[in-house]
C-alpha positions, 0 to 999 in steps of 0.5 A: 482491452482495459475497462474504465471503472467509475465506481469505487466499491470499498474502503475499514476492517470488519471485526466479524467474519460472518456479517458486514458489521458496518455501514456500507451503503446497501444501495451501492451493493444491492446487486451483489451476493451476501459474500461479496457484500461482506468483502466489500465492507471489509475492504471499505473499512481497511481502506479507510484506515489506510487512508487515515480516516480514523476519526470517521472510523473510530468515532463517527461509526462508533468503534472506539472503546475510549471516551473522547469528550470535547475540550469546549462546550458545543465542540466536536469530540477532541481526537488527536490521531497517531496513525501508524497503520499507514506506515505499517503497509507502506514500510512493508511495501518498501521492504518488498520493493524498495529496490526494483526487483531483478527479472532474468532468464537464461535466454537473450531474446526472451530477456529482451521481451521481459525488459520491454514488457516491464518498462512499458508497463511501469512494472517496477513502480506499480508493484510498490503500490500493489504491495501496500494495497495487498497489506491492507486489503489482504490481496491485490491483482495483476491484469494482463492486457494487449494493445496494438499487438503489445502486452501490458501488465496492469494493476486491478484494484482489490475493490473492483475484482471479485474472485469466484469460487474456491482458489486452486493450489496456486491460489488462483481462481478459475473465474473473476468478475469486475464491477463498474457503474456509470451514470448515463443520460438517456434523453431526459432521464438519468439511469445507473448502468452496471457493467460486469466483466467476467474473466475466464481462461482464454475469454473476457465476457462483458454484460451490461445491466440497468440498476433499477431503483428499489426504495427498500433494499437499494437498486437491483440489477435488471433481468435483461441485458443491455447493448454495450452501445449504451456504455460510455466507454469506447475503444481506441477506434471509437467502437463500443466494447465487445461482448466477448474478447478472446485472449488466447491465454491458458488461464484468466488474464487476472492474477491474484496475489494473496497476502499470505495463503490465507489472504489475511490483512496486516491490519487484522489484530491491530485495530484495537491497538491503534485505538488505544494509541489514539486514546493515549495520544489524545489524553496527552494532547488534551492535558496540554491543551487544558494547560495552555488555556487554564481557568482563572480563580479570582477573589469575589471582591474583584468582580465589577458590581455593575456588570458582575464580571471580572475585567479581562484587562485588569492588571492590578488586583488589591487583596488583604491576604494571599488567599485572595490573589487570583491564580490559574487552576491547573491539574496535576495530570501525571504526564509521565504516566501518560507518556509511558502509557503511549510508549507501551501502546506504541511498542505493543502495536509494533510487536504485533505488526512485526515492524520495529519502531525505528523502521517506522520512523519512531525513535526516542533519540536523534542518534543516527543508526548505522546500516548494519544496526538498522538491518539487525533491528528490522529482522522481524520485518525482513522475515515477514517480507521474506514470507510474503516474497514467496507468493510475490515471486510466483505472481510476478513470474506468472504475470510475466509469463502470461504477458509473453504468451499474449504477445508472442503466442508461447510461454517461456520454456525456461523458468523466469527468475525474480530477485526481490530487493528491499529498500534498507540501506546496506553496510558498504564495508560489509558488502565490500568485504563479502564480495572480496572474500567470494572473489578471492575464493573464485566463487563469484564472477566479476559480473555478479560482483558488479550486480551485487552493487545494485547496478543496472545492466547498462552500468554493469556493461560500462563498468566491465568495459572500463575494468577491461581498459584498466587491465589492458593499461596495467599489462606490460607490452612484453606480456602482449598487453594492448599497446593501443589502449595502453598508449591512449590512456598513458596521459590519464 
């Protein structure tokens, strides 16, 4: 049974591993342990970068290393962002799940169960968002639920799930806690409630507390547990949530997916580079803005003696020498050097992120790259995606196995295969040559050749049927060809 979570705990990356080093509102996390508060702050910062709130992160919270003066008096600092961090996470998600992963098992009945679970859970669309979250947050989570006797695989946000203890060799924890808060009205007063959902092997346990106000450190969790009748969410039947729920699973119904074995955010090491990129882009924008509205220098004799001002509508100026001609004051800002500095900052960020600029959509010209050239340029990013896919395959396999166990009561005896497929375009000529070579060497079946075209199972079956019909049409009747089929297609 899923639980409604009404409070988003997190969102920019902390430069300190020992303290929160940020401005996370203590009133929202006073009930957490110090370790959980640090994680909440890191998630808050990382999500702020991913969401594009860079002005608030770098300027308002004072993390920038560069000055950003105002263009005009009494105006906010001029800040022209050049956000590549969002693209870094989204493009990595595309490299992992640009094409839907293929789930397969050598057992027809189990294969049908897998297909049904993936389809009803919208698994293929969900994993793209999860992969992007895993990049900026450092980890993400699957959740296996059961409704109406059917198993579902959902996405538990990283800002909601809090692993407890040390992970095992499979990078999974023995216990997870999920927090949710809700503001409820009791008679004439309002109070904030805290729901803790504990996930362990075979069991989901819920505990409800009241957050008691404390003006110094924020609201604290009450010592006494409340009845779940007070929690606003209800089951499908309109009943309060159960205190305990037996899942019957051999492990917690939460599956952790770390971003590498260290659960390290892809933004770690890119914060300062993004700051320098903002500064270079702002410098160019500031110069162009100044040139678009330059100051006017005029001779003193042109000033109106009555008002002391220069007529803004003056079209004719009289002068005795060329030094008295009004002129705009412009600044030789060496834009070429500024552009080169921005190009260097772009290149440095792309190098550390292992993401070529062409893959991020940043190009120096408008030429169209071939699929083969694009794939060759994306080699570092593909290698990074391959490293991550090792963990993703295991996590998807584990989630599917748990869902099957939840629905049928047994785990598959045969390993589930997970084939990851990136979203880069393929060189059709190269792929056709490879298939023709393997088919000619009799080391690839016709079914596998059609699967290499990234066709879905239904299309593969349809193509096989058409190929068999064409083979029958081309076989002379004297060699026992299908005369009925051949006759039906004679006019085609």
